[in-house]
VOBA-1610 file (N, C-alpha, C; in pm, whole numbers, padded with zeros to 5 digits, always signed):
BEGIN
Met+01963-05990-00479Met+02054-05892-00435Met+02009-05775-00509Lys+01976-05765-00633Lys+01964-05654-00734Lys+01839-05611-00701Leu+01741-05705-00700Leu+01594-05687-00683Leu+01569-05599-00531Ser+01674-05660-00425Ser+01628-05608-00284Ser+01700-05486-00287Arg+01808-05440-00370Arg+01831-05289-00370Arg+01787-05208-00448Trp+01694-05243-00532Trp+01590-05185-00637Trp+01496-05121-00548Cys+01448-05234-00455Cys+01320-05201-00361Cys+01350-05078-00272Ala+01486-05133-00170Ala+01531-05001-00114Ala+01565-04871-00174Ala+01600-04860-00310Ala+01606-04733-00346Ala+01485-04689-00368Leu+01363-04772-00445Leu+01245-04741-00436Leu+01172-04658-00308Leu+01179-04759-00201Leu+01139-04693-00061Leu+01198-04577-00018Ala+01299-04573-00044Ala+01402-04412+00007Ala+01327-04312-00077Ala+01317-04320-00228Ala+01227-04220-00286Ala+01106-04152-00269Ala+01054-04299-00211Ala+00898-04263-00174Ala+00880-04209-00042Leu+00968-04231+00068Leu+00982-04152+00177Leu+01046-04016+00162Cys+01099-03985+00046Cys+01121-03848+00020Cys+01046-03753-00022Leu+00939-03838-00098Leu+00830-03734-00157Leu+00734-03656-00086Pro+00681-03689+00032Pro+00649-03596+00154Pro+00760-03481+00179Ala+00863-03505+00207Ala+00934-03408+00246Ala+00960-03289+00142Ala+00977-03350+00015Ala+00997-03244-00122Ala+00887-03159-00127Ala+00753-03226-00144Ala+00632-03183-00141Ala+00587-03055-00025Ser+00650-03088+00090Ser+00612-03009+00217Ser+00724-02879+00177Leu+00817-02889+00106Leu+00911-02745+00100Leu+00870-02680-00024Ala+00750-02713-00098Ala+00689-02621-00192Ala+00621-02503-00154Ala+00640-02389-00190Ala+00599-02281-00124Ala+00452-02224-00204Asp+00357-02176-00100Asp+00230-02168-00117Asp+00211-02029-00185Pro+00200-02033-00336Pro+00168-01920-00431Pro+00046-01813-00387Val+00124-01691-00342Val+00001-01560-00302Val+00018-01476-00417Lys-00081-01431-00460Lys-00080-01312-00573Lys-00152-01157-00441Val-00049-01101-00472Val-00037-00957-00394Val-00066-00850-00469Ser-00167-00742-00456Ser-00183-00632-00534Ser-00114-00518-00446Val-00017-00432-00514Val+00025-00319-00436Val+00023-00204-00536Tyr+00008-00062-00461Tyr+00007+00066-00528Tyr+00180+00119-00569Gln+00255+00036-00480Gln+00414+00093-00498Gln+00434+00226-00420Ser+00355+00216-00318Ser+00360+00364-00245Ser+00399+00315-00098Val+00406+00393-00019Val+00465+00386+00141Val+00396+00279+00218Ser+00262+00284+00199Ser+00167+00188+00261Ser+00191+00068+00205Asp+00269+00041+00099Asp+00347-00083+00103Asp+00448-00162+00186Ala+00491-00087+00251Ala+00622-00077+00297Ala+00587-00223+00390Gly+00534-00249+00476Gly+00511-00387+00555Gly+00524-00517+00452Ile+00472-00493+00333Ile+00484-00598+00272Ile+00600-00594+00179Tyr+00643-00493+00140Tyr+00798-00527+00097Tyr+00933-00555+00190Ile+00914-00503+00295Ile+00984-00539+00403Ile+00957-00683+00430Ala+00869-00732+00440Ala+00842-00884+00479Ala+00899-00964+00346Ala+00909-00933+00230Ala+00931-00993+00135Ala+01107-00977+00169Asp+01125-00873+00162Asp+01309-00836+00173Asp+01376-00893+00256Lys+01307-00938+00387Lys+01359-00994+00464Lys+01339-01146+00513Gly+01258-01172+00416Gly+01220-01327+00396Gly+01128-01359+00490Tyr+01046-01284+00547Tyr+00953-01311+00631Tyr+00814-01424+00560Phe+00794-01403+00457Phe+00699-01450+00368Phe+00762-01609+00341Ala+00881-01625+00297Ala+00985-01707+00291Ala+00954-01845+00389Glu+00975-01764+00528Glu+01015-01806+00675Glu+00850-01909+00658Gln+00721-01847+00602Gln+00593-01899+00635Gln+00594-01987+00515Gly+00669-02019+00420Gly+00625-02099+00305Gly+00566-02057+00212Ile+00551-01903+00207Ile+00461-01848+00128Ile+00602-01793-00011Ala+00529-01779-00115Ala+00587-01715-00229Ala+00483-01637-00306Ile+00536-01491-00273Ile+00441-01374-00314Ile+00463-01350-00446Asp+00376-01296-00529Asp+00392-01237-00695Asp+00297-01098-00633Leu+00402-01010-00659Leu+00330-00863-00650Leu+00287-00776-00792Ile+00182-00758-00789Ile+00125-00709-00894Ile+00070-00575-00888Gln+00073-00467-00955Gln+00041-00352-00931Gln-00098-00306-01003Leu-00182-00285-00922Leu-00322-00207-00959Leu-00369-00040-00900Asp-00395-00015-01010Asp-00415+00155-00966Asp-00533+00210-00946Ser-00632+00136-00914Ser-00765+00177-00859Ser-00835+00064-00779Val-00913+00102-00678Val-01017+00034-00600Val-01090-00046-00670Ser-01147-00015-00785Ser-01256-00069-00890Ser-01193-00205-00894Ser-01040-00173-00949Ser-00966-00275-01022Ser-00937-00397-00915Val-00886-00352-00823Val-00876-00440-00705Val-00986-00514-00640Val-01125-00461-00636Val-01222-00561-00622Val-01258-00623-00685Thr-01259-00596-00857Thr-01265-00687-00952Thr-01161-00782-00930Ala-01041-00783-00908Ala-00927-00898-00891Ala-00951-00989-00776Leu-00990-00943-00671Leu-01007-00983-00547Leu-01150-01076-00567Ala-01251-01045-00638Ala-01367-01115-00658Ala-01351-01243-00743Ser-01271-01213-00846Ser-01256-01318-00953Ser-01155-01388-00906Gly-01080-01396-00797Gly-00964-01501-00772Gly-00839-01454-00807Gln-00810-01325-00911Gln-00723-01320-00982Gln-00620-01284-00887Met-00667-01181-00770Met-00545-01179-00661Met-00607-01224-00535Asp-00540-01270-00434Asp-00568-01308-00336Asp-00549-01224-00239Val-00454-01116-00234Val-00455-01019-00129Val-00431-00900-00179Ala-00465-00767-00113Ala-00472-00637-00174Ala-00481-00549-00073Gly-00408-00419-00109Gly-00443-00298-00035Gly-00536-00211-00103Gly-00625-00175-00010Gly-00710-00061-00076Gly-00746+00028+00044Ala-00828+00157+00010Ala-00899+00249+00077Ala-01054+00202+00107Pro-01106+00210+00217Pro-01218+00160+00252Pro-01294+00258+00154Ser-01388+00243+00046Ser-01458+00296-00029Ser-01570+00259-00077Ala-01639+00322-00144Ala-01772+00261-00197Ala-01798+00122-00306Ala-01669+00125-00319Ala-01631-00021-00440Ala-01674-00130-00304Ile-01590-00118-00213Ile-01543-00223-00124Ile-01696-00248-00071Tyr-01759-00105+00002Tyr-01907-00143+00038Tyr-01997-00213-00049Asn-01991-00166-00178Asn-02084-00235-00275Asn-02079-00396-00270Ser-01941-00409-00289Ser-01933-00575-00305Ser-01989-00617-00188Ala-01969-00595-00065Ala-02044-00633+00058Ala-02165-00647+00075Arg-02232-00547-00022Arg-02379-00570-00006Arg-02402-00670-00104Gln-02305-00721-00195Gln-02355-00814-00290Gln-02299-00942-00228Gly-02262-00943-00126Gly-02230-01049-00071Gly-02100-01148-00128Ile-02003-01092-00204Ile-01885-01122-00274Ile-01805-01186-00147Gly-01806-01146-00029Gly-01719-01181+00071Gly-01582-01153+00073Ile-01546-01012+00008Ile-01379-00946+00063Ile-01395-00900+00196Arg-01287-00968+00243Arg-01243-00946+00419Arg-01140-00794+00428Val-01184-00725+00495Val-01060-00615+00557Val-01046-00691+00668Val-00882-00707+00694Val-00816-00782+00781Val-00696-00715+00881Ala-00677-00598+00822Ala-00575-00539+00914Ala-00582-00377+00856Asp-00514-00333+00938Asp-00458-00177+00897Asp-00348-00191+00786Lys-00345-00079+00726Lys-00232-00080+00619Lys-00173+00098+00593Gly-00286+00168+00655Gly-00213+00306+00666Gly-00320+00424+00719Ser-00257+00493+00839Ser-00363+00577+00884Ser-00271+00697+00890Met-00340+00813+00922Met-00303+00955+00916Met-00251+00980+01097Gln-00166+00906+01162Gln-00117+00944+01268Gln-00052+01047+01271Lys-00037+01112+01396Lys+00057+01217+01393Lys+00196+01219+01342Gly+00246+01303+01286Gly+00363+01289+01198Gly+00384+01227+01088Gly+00310+01126+01082Gly+00315+01025+00982Gly+00196+01049+00836Gly+00209+01141+00819Gly+00123+01194+00717Gly+00174+01155+00574Tyr+00139+01044+00515Tyr+00228+00996+00389Tyr+00146+01047+00261Ile+00057+01082+00276Ile-00076+01161+00139Ile-00043+01282+00194Gly-00041+01402+00119Gly-00045+01516+00116Gly-00043+01632+00010Leu-00100+01750+00010Leu-00123+01846-00084Leu+00021+01919-00150Val+00057+01887-00250Val+00156+01970-00314Val+00133+02062-00399Val+00193+02197-00381Val+00146+02314-00462Val+00252+02300-00568Arg+00235+02378-00712Arg+00348+02338-00784Arg+00395+02494-00761Lys+00533+02421-00804Lys+00678+02538-00758Lys+00638+02694-00772Glu+00601+02698-00898Glu+00566+02835-00956Glu+00434+02914-00894Met+00369+02843-00808Met+00228+02920-00742Met+00259+02901-00576Ala+00391+02844-00502Ala+00399+02847-00395Ala+00407+02974-00330Asp+00404+03065-00383Asp+00397+03193-00318Asp+00263+03289-00334Lys+00176+03210-00419Lys+00027+03253-00449Lys-00058+03135-00360Ile-00044+03040-00334Ile-00110+02921-00273Ile-00033+02875-00139Lys-00083+02951-00038Lys+00002+02951+00099Lys-00058+02854+00229Ser-00226+02860+00164Ser-00301+02785+00267Ser-00411+02757+00181Pro-00500+02647+00235Pro-00635+02574+00165Pro-00699+02653+00118Ala-00728+02799+00204Ala-00794+02884+00120Ala-00746+02935-00011Asp-00638+02948-00059Asp-00578+02983-00148Asp-00605+02943-00301Leu-00695+02773-00253Leu-00707+02715-00365Leu-00801+02758-00454Lys-00912+02840-00401Lys-00984+02861-00483Lys-00947+02943-00616Gly-01045+02876-00726Gly-01035+02930-00867Gly-00897+02825-00936His-00858+02763-00840His-00727+02687-00898His-00753+02562-00961Asn-00683+02502-01056Asn-00713+02360-01096Asn-00598+02266-00975Val-00699+02164-00965Val-00653+02052-00844Val-00672+01919-00891Ala-00567+01859-00923Ala-00556+01705-00908Ala-00591+01641-00772Trp-00673+01546-00760Trp-00697+01474-00650Trp-00765+01306-00663Ser-00653+01274-00672Ser-00703+01116-00695Ser-00815+01071-00598Gly-00928+01021-00671Gly-01023+00913-00623Gly-01151+01052-00577Val-01163+01135-00638Val-01261+01249-00603Val-01381+01208-00731Gly-01486+01208-00632Gly-01600+01163-00705Gly-01644+01018-00719Val-01548+00946-00657Val-01587+00786-00674Val-01616+00720-00560Gly-01625+00802-00415Gly-01653+00764-00290Gly-01500+00683-00204Thr-01380+00741-00217Thr-01269+00701-00159Thr-01242+00775-00030Thr-01153+00732+00051Thr-01111+00800+00171Thr-01035+00925+00125Asn-00973+00963+00001Asn-00934+01074-00034Asn-01004+01181-00038Glu-01131+01130-00094Glu-01272+01193-00113Glu-01288+01280+00031Val-01264+01189+00136Val-01305+01242+00277Val-01205+01349+00325Ala-01076+01294+00311Ala-00974+01403+00322Ala-00986+01527+00286Leu-01051+01512+00127Leu-01037+01682+00054Leu-01172+01753+00134Asp-01268+01686+00168Asp-01393+01749+00238Asp-01355+01816+00366His-01282+01750+00445His-01221+01776+00559His-01134+01957+00532Leu-01064+01938+00447Leu-00982+02012+00411Leu-01043+02142+00337Leu-01154+02137+00273Leu-01235+02227+00210Leu-01293+02314+00351Lys-01366+02209+00432Lys-01432+02289+00566Lys-01380+02364+00633Ser-01214+02304+00664Ser-01142+02407+00715Ser-01100+02524+00669Ala-01147+02530+00549Ala-01114+02685+00471Ala-01241+02762+00418Gly-01341+02677+00458Gly-01467+02735+00403Gly-01499+02759+00282Leu-01455+02648+00205Leu-01462+02647+00083Leu-01550+02511+00014Lys-01601+02527-00092Lys-01682+02415-00159Lys-01596+02356-00261Glu-01641+02230-00341Glu-01585+02167-00412Glu-01584+02237-00546Ser-01710+02340-00554Ser-01725+02390-00682Ser-01649+02540-00679Asp-01536+02554-00552Asp-01464+02666-00559Asp-01344+02643-00640Leu-01332+02506-00669Leu-01202+02437-00717Leu-01222+02375-00876Ser-01149+02397-00955Ser-01138+02287-01044Ser-01071+02121-01059Leu-01168+02033-00999Leu-01112+01928-00962Leu-01092+01834-01067Gln-00986+01741-01069Gln-00959+01649-01174Gln-00913+01524-01088Asn-00999+01411-01145Asn-00982+01291-01078Asn-00878+01222-01164Leu-00731+01217-01115Leu-00638+01148-01165Leu-00550+01062-01063Thr-00472+00958-01131Thr-00431+00877-01024Thr-00309+00926-00962Phe-00248+00869-00891Phe-00151+00969-00832Phe-00036+00991-00912Gly+00020+00901-00980Gly+00140+00911-01097Gly+00102+01030-01176Asp-00044+01004-01247Asp-00066+01123-01342Asp-00096+01271-01299Ser-00125+01267-01165Ser-00110+01392-01079Ser+00019+01470-01074Leu+00115+01390-01037Leu+00258+01420-01056Leu+00306+01472-01178Ala+00252+01382-01294Ala+00279+01450-01419Ala+00196+01599-01425Ala+00062+01603-01441Ala+00042+01747-01446Ala+00056+01836-01370Leu+00107+01822-01248Leu+00208+01905-01162Leu+00311+01950-01247Ala+00402+01850-01265Ala+00504+01860-01375Ala+00501+01979-01473Ser+00402+01932-01553Ser+00370+01993-01675Ser+00292+02159-01668Gly+00249+02178-01518Gly+00186+02253-01539Gly+00012+02302-01573Ser-00033+02186-01586Ser-00177+02181-01604Ser-00251+02197-01468Val-00219+02149-01392Val-00301+02164-01246Val-00180+02268-01163Asp-00222+02335-01053Asp-00176+02400-00989Asp-00126+02336-00826Ala-00194+02245-00811Ala-00192+02162-00668Ala-00247+02011-00735Ala-00170+01910-00602Ala-00210+01784-00635Ala-00184+01707-00520Tyr-00302+01617-00478Tyr-00286+01516-00386Tyr-00209+01400-00416Leu-00097+01382-00340Leu+00038+01291-00370Leu+00015+01215-00252Ile+00083+01053-00296Ile+00138+00992-00177Ile+00282+00971-00176Glu+00331+00939-00097Glu+00495+00897-00083Glu+00474+00787-00166Pro+00631+00777-00232Pro+00740+00876-00244Pro+00727+00964-00343Leu+00608+00994-00394Leu+00591+01088-00491Leu+00592+01222-00442Met+00526+01268-00321Met+00569+01399-00259Met+00710+01449-00205Gln+00791+01337-00192Gln+00899+01377-00177Gln+00972+01373-00332Ser+00937+01294-00411Ser+00996+01304-00527Ser+00988+01469-00620Ala+00850+01489-00579Ala+00818+01642-00627Ala+00895+01768-00621Glu+00930+01702-00458Glu+01008+01825-00386Glu+01141+01833-00415Gln+01247+01711-00431Gln+01330+01681-00478Gln+01370+01720-00618Arg+01257+01709-00694Arg+01312+01736-00826Arg+01267+01882-00885Gly+01211+01974-00776Gly+01177+02080-00786Gly+01030+02122-00857Ile+00954+02027-00851Ile+00834+02059-00913Ile+00736+02113-00835Gly+00736+02088-00696Gly+00612+02147-00605Gly+00701+02175-00464Lys+00593+02196-00387Lys+00625+02201-00222Lys+00510+02175-00165Ile+00550+02097-00054Ile+00433+02043+00016Ile+00357+02142+00095Leu+00232+02163+00056Leu+00170+02269+00167Leu+00114+02174+00307Met+00037+02099+00278Met-00011+01985+00412Met-00030+01860+00366Thr+00002+01788+00498Thr+00010+01664+00479Thr-00111+01588+00547Gly-00184+01508+00527Gly-00300+01441+00565Gly-00341+01385+00717Asp-00224+01406+00785Asp-00256+01377+00927Asp-00273+01527+00989Glu-00280+01645+00891Glu-00323+01767+00920Glu-00458+01828+00859Met-00473+01745+00789Met-00622+01776+00703Met-00729+01670+00795Tyr-00680+01562+00836Tyr-00784+01483+00904Tyr-00716+01378+00973Pro-00687+01448+01085Pro-00579+01343+01198Pro-00629+01188+01227Asn-00571+01099+01224Asn-00618+00968+01246Asn-00692+00907+01137Gln-00700+00947+01051Gln-00810+00921+00950Gln-00741+00781+00897Gln-00830+00655+00884Gln-00821+00547+00843Gln-00790+00541+00695Val-00661+00539+00631Val-00646+00588+00472Val-00648+00442+00367Ala-00581+00334+00444Ala-00598+00210+00379Ala-00585+00111+00488Val-00632-00023+00424Val-00665-00170+00468Val-00611-00235+00410Leu-00602-00349+00473Leu-00544-00509+00397Leu-00690-00578+00330Leu-00675-00596+00239Leu-00792-00704+00191Leu-00755-00839+00166Phe-00852-00945+00196Phe-00824-01085+00155Phe-00952-01124+00054Gly-00936-01178-00058Gly-01008-01237-00128Gly-01096-01331-00104Pro-01236-01345-00123Pro-01315-01451-00051Pro-01264-01579-00062Asp-01201-01641-00177Asp-01181-01764-00167Asp-01025-01794-00068Phe-00967-01683-00085Phe-00822-01693+00002Phe-00837-01681+00165Ala-00959-01623+00194Ala-01000-01621+00330Ala-01106-01753+00394Ala-01160-01811+00286Ala-01233-01918+00312Ala-01168-02070+00301Lys-01114-02075+00168Lys-01070-02202+00142Lys-00916-02200+00154Arg-00847-02115+00185Arg-00704-02115+00215Arg-00666-02061+00339Ala-00724-02067+00445Ala-00746-02009+00575Ala-00585-02051+00643Asp-00533-02175+00650Asp-00406-02170+00667Asp-00291-02082+00618Val-00305-02049+00475Val-00194-01986+00422Val-00195-01822+00453Ala-00353-01806+00470Ala-00385-01646+00505Ala-00356-01626+00656Arg-00357-01702+00716Arg-00296-01699+00885Arg-00139-01688+00853Arg-00091-01776+00766Arg+00053-01749+00763Arg+00111-01607+00698Phe+00033-01568+00592Phe+00056-01442+00497Phe+00024-01345+00627Met-00052-01309+00721Met-00091-01238+00813Met+00044-01238+00896Val+00099-01346+00948Val+00233-01335+01039Val+00334-01271+00979Ala+00342-01316+00842Ala+00483-01219+00806Ala+00444-01108+00790Tyr+00360-01074+00716Tyr+00304-00921+00688Tyr+00293-00831+00845Leu+00258-00868+00947Leu+00279-00824+01084Leu+00412-00804+01125Lys+00499-00865+01085Lys+00620-00894+01105Lys+00706-00788+01022Gly+00693-00756+00915Gly+00701-00679+00809Gly+00682-00532+00882Val+00538-00526+00921Val+00497-00403+00979Val+00564-00331+01082Arg+00564-00422+01183Arg+00680-00433+01321Arg+00814-00359+01307Ala+00851-00430+01188Ala+01010-00416+01153Ala+01014-00224+01110Tyr+00901-00200+01014Tyr+00897-00076+00963Tyr+00853+00034+01118Asn+00776-00001+01171Asn+00753+00083+01288Asn+00843+00071+01376Asp+00931-00023+01408Asp+01058-00033+01499Asp+01151+00093+01427Ala+01164+00076+01291Ala+01264+00149+01237Ala+01230+00316+01273Phe+01139+00328+01266Phe+01116+00509+01271Phe+01049+00520+01410Arg+00997+00423+01482Arg+00955+00462+01643Arg+01098+00473+01718Lys+01162+00358+01705Lys+01301+00291+01785Lys+01432+00317+01745Asp+01423+00366+01595Asp+01536+00368+01546Asp+01612+00213+01515Ile+01576+00126+01505Ile+01578-00002+01520Ile+01615-00058+01372Asp+01753-00052+01322Asp+01744-00144+01199Asp+01688-00040+01098Arg+01718+00077+01110Arg+01690+00189+01029Arg+01795+00212+00924Arg+01755+00237+00779Arg+01833+00278+00718Arg+01848+00404+00649His+01951+00471+00691His+01942+00653+00685His+01975+00683+00538Pro+01924+00810+00485Pro+01961+00858+00386Pro+02115+00857+00329His+02221+00880+00414His+02336+00869+00378His+02364+00724+00323Gln+02329+00622+00400Gln+02327+00476+00389Gln+02268+00441+00259Glu+02150+00492+00234Glu+02097+00486+00112Glu+02184+00500-00021His+02237+00605+00016His+02315+00697-00116His+02446+00612-00145Gln+02517+00567-00020Gln+02625+00468-00053Gln+02562+00328-00103Arg+02460+00280-00098Arg+02415+00167-00134Arg+02371+00209-00269Glu+02329+00315-00328Glu+02295+00334-00468Glu+02407+00369-00532Glu+02537+00434-00472Glu+02648+00459-00545Glu+02717+00303-00578Ala+02682+00203-00446Ala+02756+00094-00515Ala+02664+00015-00596Gly+02574+00044-00648Gly+02461-00052-00760Gly+02383-00157-00680Thr+02379-00141-00565Thr+02288-00226-00471Thr+02147-00185-00442Leu+02115-00072-00495Leu+01964-00012-00419Leu+01888-00101-00501Arg+01798-00161-00423Arg+01662-00235-00462Arg+01556-00124-00485Glu+01496-00189-00603Glu+01412-00111-00647Glu+01266-00097-00571Asp+01222-00220-00473Asp+01124-00203-00449Asp+01137-00204-00259Gly+01226-00260-00230Gly+01229-00280-00069Gly+01266-00117+00019Asp+01277-00001-00046Asp+01316+00067+00071Asp+01189+00204+00061Ala+01073+00165-00012Ala+00984+00284-00010Ala+00952+00377+00110Gly+00957+00277+00218Gly+00902+00308+00348Gly+01006+00434+00411Pro+01139+00338+00395Pro+01248+00404+00513Pro+01290+00559+00425Gln+01264+00560+00305Gln+01336+00681+00212Gln+01213+00778+00214Ser+01109+00781+00255Ser+00991+00873+00245Ser+00998+00965+00336Arg+00977+01102+00274Arg+01008+01208+00401Arg+00898+01196+00515Arg+00762+01159+00496Arg+00709+01151+00579Arg+00671+00992+00608Gln+00682+00950+00737Gln+00686+00793+00748Gln+00524+00775+00795Gly+00438+00683+00695Gly+00314+00692+00720Gly+00340+00572+00800Gln+00248+00573+00933Gln+00240+00482+01007Gln+00163+00355+01018Cys+00200+00255+01007Cys+00111+00123+00989Cys+00094+00038+01116Arg-00021+00073+01178Arg-00054+00014+01295Arg-00020-00153+01282Gly-00038-00231+01345Gly-00032-00381+01290Gly+00003-00478+01467Asp+00015-00383+01543Asp+00117-00460+01630Asp+00011-00438+01771Asp-00121-00423+01739Asp-00205-00402+01870Asp-00270-00535+01917Gly-00266-00654+01818Gly-00350-00777+01825Gly-00476-00762+01801Arg-00533-00667+01714Arg-00646-00672+01669Arg-00694-00702+01528His-00626-00809+01477His-00594-00807+01340His-00673-00941+01309Ala-00755-00982+01363Ala-00821-01112+01315Ala-00898-01102+01188Val-00925-01203+01100Val-00984-01193+01003Val-01117-01142+01022Val-01199-01052+00978Val-01308-00961+00984Val-01403-00952+00855Pro-01488-01001+00869Pro-01604-00993+00732Pro-01601-00833+00710Val-01585-00774+00587Val-01640-00651+00566Val-01787-00619+00600Gln-01861-00701+00569Gln-01980-00683+00619Gln-02015-00623+00752Gly-01920-00645+00849Gly-01951-00628+00976Gly-01870-00503+01014Leu-01800-00415+00919Leu-01731-00289+00935Leu-01787-00196+00887Pro-01795-00104+00978Pro-01826+00055+00902Pro-01722+00100+00813Gln-01603+00022+00837Gln-01521+00060+00751Gln-01435-00069+00675Gly+01314-01405-00244Gly+01256-01356-00366Gly+01153-01301-00412Ala+01043-01171-00428Ala+00907-01182-00476Ala+00944-01108-00619Gly+00838-01147-00692Gly+00833-01115-00850Gly+00756-00977-00843Arg+00776-00885-00994Arg+00715-00748-00969Arg+00665-00762-01114Arg+00516-00735-01117Arg+00509-00670-01269Arg+00373-00621-01251Arg+00335-00563-01336Arg+00216-00422-01368Arg+00094-00459-01413Gln-00003-00479-01349Gln-00126-00517-01460Gln-00184-00415-01500Gly-00239-00381-01604Gly-00323-00251-01617Gly-00473-00277-01551Gly-00529-00141-01553Gly-00691-00126-01500Gly-00684-00038-01400
//
């Protein structure tokens, strides 16, 4: 009797093992900039879309495209956002296998989530791009072959200027805001939510947004690392499902006013002490970056073929 009971218990435990194993979430390391173009990722995490797909994401901040490419190539990151840039194209030339899989941010009309901010004390003197001549300007990515540099070229051409007419400094977006606040630069190219922050804190005034500099520019894309795309294809597909649901929720909020959190609601939540650090970057932005993602064109595409609850931690580089 005792033996039969022991066997029954052992059999029951064995039958439970596959079920328990199937509940284990697949870990995915995701590089973010903590900018508005990350809204689809944050919303998908906040609404549980990744959890629905059996994925546990670990969000890690990287501050440069070169760091992103290195992290993806080495397998330190599975997924990342980044600008189409020389670093990505060079990795393609070397056959590393990083893949561009989806749009992450573009300069659609009314959705310029990157823009030029003029220091408050200079707002009366710099009223147009032509007035930038002779001034110190912080422009993230200048000189390293990124989409930000392409936007700068469009801006200068529209004003009849050359790069040599400005004193340009290649600073990260965060350092650009600090330089603007200290007065070491007179204007800075900033991303949301830093543009909004600059105005709210009385540091600067928005002169022009990216959709005005270069309409419909493809600014950011979603990238899969070579091993993630090739060796974990099922997880990669499930990640994309969750990501697109987050993007659609974001677009529905601003295009259709569906489930949109308005500023007064955010203020009430902040007073109640419930405002999340990460989940509301998109809805709070002054300008809403438009993240396409509902057009059915987001199959996994090799970059060589193109001309183009989550943890939070920061990784240097």
